[in-house]
N, C-alpha and C positions, 0 to 999 in steps of 0.2 A: 533107930535103924541105921546101919552103916551101909555105904555104897556096895560093898562086896556081898552083902546079904541079899541084895535085890536080884532075883532070878526071873520072877514072873510079874508081868505088868498087865493090868486090866485097863483097856481104853474104852471109855463110855461115849458112844456116838461114832457112827461109821461114815459120817459125811466127809467133806474135803479135808478138814483139819484132822478128824479122828483117824481116817485111814492113812493119812500122811504121817501122823505121829506113830501109828502102828508100824508102818514100813520102816521109819527111821530107827525105832527101837529094835525091831526084829533084825534089821541089817547089822545092828551093833551086837547081836547075839542073844538078846533077851527073848523069853517065851511070852507071847502076847495072846490075850483073849480080848477080842473086840465085841462089845455088846451094844445092841440097838433094840428098839422096840418092835421092829418088824423085819421079817426075813428079806423083803425086797431091798431095804436099806443096807443090810449086810451083803447081799449079792452085789449091789452097786459098789460097796466098799472094796470087795474082793476084785471086782473088775478094774477099779481105779488103781489098786496096788499092782495087779498083774500087768496092766498097760504101762505103768511107770517103770516097772522092772524090765519088761520086754524092751522098752526103749533103751535102757542101759545096756542090755545084752546086744542090741543092734549096733550101738555105738562102741561096743567092745570095752565098756567100763567094768562090767562084771561078766562072768561066764554063765552059761545056762545052768550049770551045776550049782553055782552060787545063788542064782535066782530061785532054784528049786529048794535050796536049803532055807532061804529067807521065808518062802511061802510055807514050808513045813513047820516053821516056828509060830505061825499065826493061826488061831482058830476063831470061829465066829459063833455067837450064841445070842438068843433073845432072853436067856435066863440070867438075871442079875446075880443071884446067889452063886451060880456056877462061875460067873466071870470074876467076882471079887473075893470069893470064899477063901482062896489060898494065895492071893496077890500080896506082894510086898509094897507095890506102888499102884495107885489108881489114878489115872489121868482122865478127867472129865472134859469132853469137848462137845457140849450140847448147846442149844440155842441160848442167846444172851438175855435170858429173862430170869430174874431172881426167884420168882415163884416156882419155875421149873427146876432150877438148880437146887432149891431147898427141898423140893419133893424127892428128887433123885438122891441127894446126899443123906436125907433122913433114912431112906431105904438102905442105901449102901452101909450106913453106920450099924445096921442090925446084923450084917453078914460079914463084914470085913474083919480080918485079924486086928486086934487092938494095938499092935505096934506098926501096922502098915502106914505108909505115907499117903496122904490124900492131897491131890493136886487138881486145881482148876486151870483150864486153858483160857479163862476169861481174858479179854483184852481191855476191859474197862470197869467191870463191877468190883465192888469192895470185897477183898479176900476176907476181912474180918466179919463182914455181914454173911457171906456164904458159909463161913466156918461156924457161925453161931448155932447151927442145927446139928453139929456132930459132937460126940461125947468127949473127945479130947482135941480141942482146936490147936494145941501146941504142935500137932503133926500135920496141920493143914497149911497149904501153901499155894501160891500161884505159880504155874509153869506155863508161861505164855510163849508158844511157838508162833512163828510168823508164816504166812501163806505164800508159796507152798512149803510145808515143813521139810520136804525132802531136799529142797534147794537152799532155803534161807538159813543162814548160820546162827542167827541170834535167838536166844531164849531169855525172856525177862523172868527172873526168879523173884516173885513178889511176896513179901512176908506180910502177914496180918498182925494185929496187935498182940496175939498170943502165940504166934509161930515161934518154936524154939530154934536156937542157933544150930543145933544138931540137924534139924530138919532142913534148914537152909543149906548147910554145908554138904549134906548128903545129896540134895537135889542139884546143887552146883556141880558136884563131881559126876553124878549120873548124866547130866547134860554134856559134860566134856567127854564122857565115855561114848555118848551118841554122836560125837564129832561136832558138837555145837559150841558156840561161844556164849556162856551165861553172863548176865549182868545182874547183880544183886540190887533189887529195889527195896530199900529199907523203910520207905514210908508208903503206906497204903493210900495213895493219892489217886484221884480220878484220872484214868488214862495212862497211869504209870509213867514211863519215860517217853517211849516212842510216839504213842497216840497223843500224848500231851503236847509234845513238840509239834507234831503235825497239825 
């Protein structure tokens, strides 16, 4: 998958990280589907995005028209198949528990296009271990945004033992297109770079 082939992104999880990532990607021009397990979480995610964009309008960083355009590129669903079925990139931002991540990624693997890039926003769990449940781990990678994603510039691009270099380079370029500064973490070590230093 090349960077210019990515048009649609699925974000799994509508919490603080998930809706922040969705806003960043939609602002960069991508079409986003945010998926969570309950409508109330999706409603809270939409509220969070709307509040953040409204603040930018008030501070005259963006126009009302630009805000409306960003919101028009984001849809919300509880249906996993609907979210990932035609996505070129899936970014997972769900609780930091391996059993939950494995359960979700096993299900994603049934519906997602076979050439889509699969990314976890994990800040500390092993990319290699998360990727062990998907059919082609060479396209699985860590894409660790920092909180709040809308403000923080850094993204750790974390490769697992089987992640292909093409996947790494595509995600590095996508991160730049989202206005972020990616760092390539070549070793799947606990805490990656930033949390390890902290």
